[in-house]
C-alpha positions in Angstrom: 10.6 59.3 -55.2 8.7 60.2 -52.0 9.3 57.4 -48.9 6.1 54.7 -48.8 5.6 55.6 -45.3 5.3 58.7 -42.8 7.8 57.9 -40.3 11.0 55.4 -40.0 11.2 52.5 -37.1 14.6 51.2 -37.0 14.6 48.1 -34.9 17.4 46.5 -32.5 20.5 47.2 -34.9 23.0 46.8 -32.0 26.3 45.1 -32.1 24.9 41.8 -30.2 22.3 41.1 -33.1 24.5 42.5 -36.3 27.2 39.7 -36.7 28.0 39.5 -40.0 25.5 42.1 -41.1 27.8 44.9 -42.5 25.6 45.1 -45.6 22.4 45.7 -43.8 24.1 48.3 -41.3 25.1 50.5 -44.9 21.9 49.6 -46.1 19.9 51.3 -42.8 22.4 54.1 -42.8 21.8 55.3 -46.7 18.2 54.5 -46.1 18.1 57.0 -42.3 20.0 59.3 -43.7 16.9 59.7 -46.6 14.6 60.4 -43.7 14.0 63.4 -41.8 15.6 62.4 -38.2 12.5 64.3 -36.5 10.2 61.2 -37.7 12.6 58.6 -37.4 12.9 56.5 -34.5 15.3 54.2 -33.0 14.2 50.8 -30.5 17.3 49.3 -28.8 16.9 46.1 -27.1 18.6 45.3 -23.5 18.3 41.7 -22.0 18.5 41.5 -18.5 19.0 38.1 -16.3 15.0 38.1 -15.1 14.0 38.2 -18.7 11.8 35.4 -20.8 15.0 35.5 -22.6 17.6 34.1 -20.4 15.2 32.3 -17.5 12.8 30.4 -20.4 15.4 30.5 -23.6 18.7 30.7 -21.5 20.0 33.5 -23.7 22.4 35.9 -22.0 23.6 38.0 -24.9 22.9 41.9 -25.4 22.9 42.8 -21.9 25.7 45.3 -21.8 27.8 47.4 -23.7 29.2 47.4 -26.4 26.9 44.2 -27.5 23.5 46.6 -27.2 25.9 49.5 -29.1 24.7 50.3 -32.1 27.3 50.4 -34.9 29.5 52.9 -35.1 28.4 53.6 -38.4 24.9 54.1 -37.1 25.4 55.9 -33.7 25.3 59.4 -34.7 22.2 58.6 -36.5 20.1 57.6 -33.7 18.4 60.3 -32.4 15.1 59.4 -31.1 15.8 56.5 -28.9 13.5 53.8 -27.1 14.6 51.2 -25.2 12.6 48.0 -24.9 13.0 44.8 -23.1 10.2 42.6 -25.0 9.7 41.5 -28.6 6.9 44.3 -29.1 7.1 48.0 -28.2 6.9 49.9 -25.5 4.2 51.8 -24.4 6.3 55.2 -24.8 7.1 54.8 -28.8 3.8 53.3 -29.4 1.9 56.9 -28.4 4.6 58.6 -30.7 3.8 56.2 -33.8 0.1 56.7 -33.6 0.5 59.8 -34.9 1.4 58.6 -38.4 -0.7 56.7 -40.7 2.3 54.4 -41.9 5.9 53.5 -40.2 8.3 52.4 -42.4 10.2 49.4 -40.3 13.7 48.1 -40.9 16.2 46.2 -38.6 16.5 43.0 -37.1 15.1 39.9 -36.4 12.6 39.8 -39.2 11.0 37.0 -37.5 11.0 38.3 -34.1 11.0 42.2 -32.6 10.2 43.3 -36.3 7.3 40.8 -36.8 5.8 41.9 -32.8 6.5 45.9 -33.8 4.2 45.0 -36.9 1.5 43.6 -34.9 1.9 46.3 -32.3 1.5 49.5 -34.6 -1.7 46.9 -36.7 -3.7 46.8 -33.2 -3.2 50.8 -32.9 -4.5 51.6 -36.2 -1.2 52.1 -37.9 0.0 50.4 -41.1 3.3 49.0 -40.8 5.7 49.1 -44.1 8.0 46.0 -43.4 10.9 47.5 -45.8 12.2 44.0 -46.8 15.7 44.8 -48.1 16.4 46.6 -45.1 15.2 43.8 -42.4 17.3 40.4 -41.6 16.9 37.6 -39.0 20.0 36.1 -37.4 18.1 32.9 -37.8 18.7 33.1 -42.1 17.5 33.5 -44.7 15.2 31.0 -44.9 13.5 32.2 -41.6 13.8 36.0 -42.9 11.3 35.1 -46.0 9.0 33.2 -43.5 8.7 35.9 -41.6 7.4 38.3 -44.4 5.5 35.6 -46.1 3.5 35.7 -43.0 3.4 39.3 -42.2 2.2 39.9 -45.9 -0.7 37.6 -44.9 -1.2 39.6 -41.7 -1.3 42.9 -42.7 -1.5 42.5 -47.0 1.1 42.5 -50.1 0.7 46.2 -49.4 2.6 46.2 -46.3 5.7 44.9 -48.3 8.2 46.8 -49.6 11.0 45.2 -51.7 12.1 48.1 -53.6 15.5 49.9 -53.0 14.6 53.7 -51.5 
């Protein structure tokens, strides 16, 4: 069965976000192994002392390795990596992704950076395809499901994909 998207975006699959989410790491590794590396993009978050996360939320995680590192199972797969310091996508990555009509999205957190990436893509004319079974939230399954519900309303039911790939 062909993939329901033209490019794949893996968001923030880093050690600092993946505590107790080994199943998600394995699922994303399996997904990534089925998709061509030349159309697979990785987003890597890095916090810093001047960020709003640190200044306003007093959140000081994911600043340095090993928290900023990809898990060992994913690290060898991460070819085209783009760093970001806010919820949304960096402009350099948006420019690359604008070449595709539909971008599949996997990663964390569904209610934060995954959500923001969907708006970034939508606003530049790209349909986000949220791969619901390949996303998660550190806020738990209720927050994950709430974010999916809002994204369905914002981007349409055909933008949510629940099947295994």
